[in-house]
C-alpha positions as CSV (number, residue, x, y, z in Angstrom):
1,M,9.4,-13.3,-4.6
2,A,7.7,-15.4,-2.0
3,Q,4.1,-16.6,-2.6
4,F,1.4,-16.3,0.5
5,V,-1.7,-18.4,0.8
6,S,-4.2,-17.4,3.4
7,I,-6.0,-20.5,5.8
8,T,-8.2,-20.8,8.5
9,A,-7.9,-23.6,11.0
10,T,-9.6,-24.3,14.5
11,P,-8.0,-25.7,17.4
12,R,-8.6,-29.5,18.1
13,A,-8.8,-30.0,21.8
14,A,-8.2,-33.8,21.2
15,S,-5.0,-35.4,19.7
16,G,-4.0,-39.0,18.7
17,K,-5.0,-41.2,16.2
18,G,-9.0,-41.6,17.1
19,A,-9.4,-37.9,17.5
20,A,-7.8,-37.4,14.0
21,R,-10.0,-40.3,12.6
22,Q,-12.8,-38.3,14.0
23,T,-11.8,-35.0,12.4
24,R,-11.7,-36.8,9.0
25,F,-15.1,-38.3,9.8
26,A,-16.5,-34.8,10.0
27,G,-15.1,-33.6,6.4
28,K,-12.0,-32.0,8.2
29,V,-8.4,-32.6,8.0
30,P,-6.6,-32.8,11.2
31,A,-3.1,-30.7,11.6
32,V,-0.4,-29.6,14.0
33,I,1.3,-26.0,14.3
34,Y,5.0,-26.1,15.6
35,G,8.1,-24.0,15.8
36,H,10.2,-21.3,17.9
37,G,9.5,-23.3,21.1
38,R,5.7,-23.5,21.1
39,A,4.0,-26.2,22.3
40,T,2.6,-28.3,19.0
41,Q,-0.7,-27.2,18.9
42,P,-3.5,-29.4,17.1
43,L,-5.9,-28.1,14.8
44,S,-8.1,-29.2,12.0
45,L,-9.0,-27.6,8.6
46,D,-11.7,-27.5,6.2
47,A,-11.0,-30.3,3.5
48,K,-12.4,-28.2,0.7
49,A,-10.6,-25.2,1.9
50,L,-7.3,-27.0,2.1
51,E,-7.6,-28.3,-1.5
52,M,-7.9,-24.9,-3.0
53,A,-5.3,-23.3,-0.9
54,L,-2.7,-26.4,-2.1
55,S,-4.0,-26.0,-5.8
56,G,-1.6,-24.4,-8.1
57,V,1.1,-23.9,-5.8
58,E,4.3,-25.8,-4.7
59,P,3.4,-26.6,-1.0
60,A,7.2,-26.9,-0.2
61,S,8.1,-23.4,-1.3
62,T,4.8,-21.4,-0.1
63,L,4.3,-19.2,2.7
64,F,0.9,-20.0,4.7
65,E,-0.5,-17.4,6.9
66,V,-2.7,-19.7,9.3
67,T,-5.6,-17.9,11.0
68,V,-6.1,-19.5,14.5
69,D,-8.9,-17.7,16.6
70,G,-8.2,-14.3,14.7
71,K,-4.4,-14.5,15.3
72,K,-2.7,-14.8,12.0
73,T,0.8,-16.9,11.9
74,R,3.2,-17.3,8.9
75,A,4.2,-20.9,8.3
76,L,5.6,-23.4,6.0
77,I,4.2,-26.9,5.5
78,R,6.9,-29.3,6.6
79,E,4.8,-32.5,5.7
80,I,1.7,-33.6,4.0
81,Q,0.5,-37.0,4.3
82,R,-2.1,-38.5,1.9
83,H,-4.1,-41.4,1.8
84,P,-2.3,-44.3,0.1
85,V,-4.7,-45.1,-2.8
86,R,-6.8,-41.6,-3.1
87,P,-5.5,-38.4,-3.4
88,D,-6.8,-36.8,-0.2
89,V,-5.0,-35.2,2.1
90,I,-5.1,-36.7,5.7
91,H,-2.6,-34.9,7.8
92,V,-0.5,-31.8,7.6
93,D,2.5,-30.4,9.7
94,F,2.7,-26.2,9.6
95,Y,6.1,-24.9,11.1
96,E,6.1,-21.0,12.2
97,I,8.5,-19.1,10.7
98,H,9.5,-15.4,11.7
99,A,10.1,-12.6,9.1
100,D,13.4,-12.0,10.3
101,E,15.0,-15.6,10.4
102,K,16.3,-17.3,7.5
103,V,14.6,-20.6,7.1
104,K,16.1,-23.7,5.1
105,L,13.6,-25.7,2.8
106,K,13.5,-27.1,-0.8
107,V,12.8,-25.5,-3.9
108,P,11.7,-27.6,-7.1
109,V,14.1,-26.9,-10.1
110,H,12.3,-26.7,-13.5
111,L,14.0,-27.0,-17.0
112,V,13.0,-24.7,-19.4
113,G,13.5,-24.8,-23.3
114,T,14.2,-28.1,-25.4
115,P,18.0,-29.0,-25.6
116,E,19.9,-29.2,-29.0
117,G,20.9,-32.8,-28.4
118,V,17.0,-33.7,-28.0
119,R,15.9,-31.5,-31.1
120,N,18.6,-32.2,-33.6
121,G,20.5,-35.2,-32.2
122,G,17.7,-37.4,-31.3
123,G,19.0,-37.4,-27.7
124,V,17.0,-37.6,-24.2
125,L,16.7,-35.0,-21.4
126,D,17.4,-36.6,-18.1
127,Q,16.7,-34.6,-15.3
128,V,18.4,-36.0,-12.2
129,M,17.8,-33.7,-9.4
130,R,14.3,-32.1,-9.4
131,E,14.8,-30.2,-6.2
132,V,17.7,-28.2,-4.1
133,E,18.1,-27.2,-0.6
134,I,18.4,-23.4,0.1
135,E,18.6,-20.9,2.7
136,V,16.6,-17.9,2.6
137,L,14.8,-15.3,4.4
138,P,10.6,-15.9,4.2
139,E,10.4,-12.8,1.9
140,H,12.6,-13.8,-0.7
141,I,11.4,-17.7,-0.8
142,P,11.1,-18.4,-4.6
143,E,8.1,-20.5,-5.7
144,R,10.8,-22.3,-7.9
145,V,13.9,-22.3,-9.9
146,E,14.1,-22.3,-13.7
147,L,17.2,-23.2,-15.7
148,D,17.3,-22.8,-19.4
149,V,18.8,-26.4,-21.1
150,S,18.1,-25.1,-24.7
151,A,21.8,-25.4,-25.5
152,L,22.6,-28.2,-23.9
153,L,24.1,-30.9,-26.3
154,I,24.1,-34.9,-26.1
155,G,26.6,-35.8,-23.5
156,H,26.6,-32.5,-21.8
157,S,25.2,-31.7,-18.5
158,V,24.0,-28.8,-16.1
159,H,25.1,-28.7,-12.7
160,V,23.9,-26.9,-9.5
161,S,26.9,-24.5,-10.2
162,N,24.6,-23.2,-13.0
163,L,21.3,-22.3,-10.9
164,S,21.1,-18.5,-9.6
165,I,18.8,-17.8,-6.8
166,P,18.7,-14.5,-5.8
167,N,19.1,-13.6,-1.9
168,A,19.6,-17.4,-1.1
169,T,22.4,-19.9,-0.5
170,I,22.4,-23.1,-2.0
171,L,22.9,-25.8,0.4
172,V,23.9,-28.8,-2.0
173,A,27.3,-29.3,-3.5
174,A,27.9,-27.3,-6.8
175,E,29.0,-30.1,-8.6
176,L,26.3,-32.2,-8.6
177,T,24.3,-32.8,-11.6
178,L,21.0,-31.7,-12.3
179,A,20.3,-33.1,-15.8
180,T,22.1,-34.4,-18.7
181,V,21.3,-35.5,-22.5
182,V,22.2,-38.9,-23.1
183,P,22.3,-40.7,-26.5
184,P,19.1,-42.3,-28.0
185,R,18.3,-45.3,-26.6
186,A,18.3,-48.3,-28.2
187,E,15.4,-50.0,-29.1
188,E,15.0,-53.6,-28.7
189,E,15.1,-55.5,-32.0
190,L,12.7,-58.4,-32.8
191,A,14.2,-61.8,-33.0
192,P,13.3,-63.0,-36.4
193,A,10.7,-65.9,-36.6
194,P,12.1,-69.3,-36.7
195,E,12.3,-71.0,-40.3
196,A,10.4,-74.1,-40.5
197,A,12.4,-76.6,-40.6
198,A,13.3,-78.7,-43.7
199,E,11.4,-81.7,-44.7
200,V,13.3,-84.6,-43.9
201,A,13.8,-86.9,-47.1
202,E,13.0,-90.4,-46.3
203,P,16.5,-92.6,-46.7
204,E,16.6,-95.3,-49.4
205,L,17.4,-98.6,-48.4
206,I,21.0,-99.8,-49.3
207,R,21.2,-103.7,-50.2
208,K,24.4,-105.2,-50.5
209,P,25.1,-106.3,-54.1
210,R,25.7,-109.8,-55.1
211,E,29.0,-110.8,-56.5
212,D,27.8,-111.5,-59.7
213,E,26.4,-107.8,-60.1
214,E,28.5,-105.3,-62.0
215,G,28.7,-101.7,-60.7
216,E,29.1,-100.2,-57.5
217,A,26.6,-100.6,-54.6
218,V,23.5,-98.2,-54.7
219,E,23.9,-95.1,-52.5
220,G,21.3,-93.4,-51.1
221,E,20.1,-90.6,-53.6
222,G,19.4,-88.1,-50.5
223,E,20.8,-87.7,-47.2
224,A,18.0,-86.6,-44.5
225,A,18.1,-82.6,-44.3
226,K,19.0,-81.3,-41.1
227,P,16.5,-78.8,-39.4
228,A,17.8,-75.1,-39.8
229,K,18.5,-73.5,-36.7
230,A,16.7,-70.2,-36.1
231,E,18.8,-67.3,-35.5
232,K,18.3,-65.3,-32.6
233,T,19.2,-61.5,-32.4
234,E,18.7,-59.8,-29.3
235,K,19.4,-56.4,-28.3
236,V,20.1,-55.1,-24.7
237,E,18.6,-51.9,-24.1
238,K,20.2,-49.6,-22.0
239,P,18.1,-48.9,-18.4
240,K,17.6,-45.3,-16.6
241,G,6.1,-38.1,5.7
242,G,4.5,-38.9,8.5
243,K,3.1,-38.0,11.9
244,E,-0.1,-37.7,13.0
245,S,-1.7,-36.0,16.3
């Protein structure tokens, strides 16, 4: 069932980057509303009220009732711009909708449960898609779509075709993978510490024997020991909007 959030906006006389900057200096958030052939209307929103309105909801799939000069308009958020460093919202685009007209939007996909392959097989759950695009009447917009993955084994996947969204048409290919359980990732093994090089024995001087000397020439009692090469073991680990007015 669609979730409704009410918010009050004030018309803005001026538009452009300079006017938007002045709006932010006043503790407000610049916004626009458009759709259904209406001219784009610049608005301003109270920053704290907007923060509360967005808290705990999925903005892309939430219906907003925007009140401007006492007139209420149902709208969806088409775009939220945020500050590149801080989490502050710096601009919002609202798109007006009608109750009897289907809309296209993306809804988040939430996976429910711990897969069997993770719980007992040590696998890792890899969620490939986190949202899907649907077409639906405003009153039937789901806040999110949930999919149970408890029975998923290692090497098995769930696809878009496994989703069930009442009163909505899914607009992405049914064979696309939503999530899969992959085998445990290999952990890197630390290379053993190189062994200390063997101490080189000093060779003994070999002299040439005289003719009258009996016996064989004296050989070096020991050869220089060659340094031991350190073995190196290495395992390769398998790897895994905006306009202003």
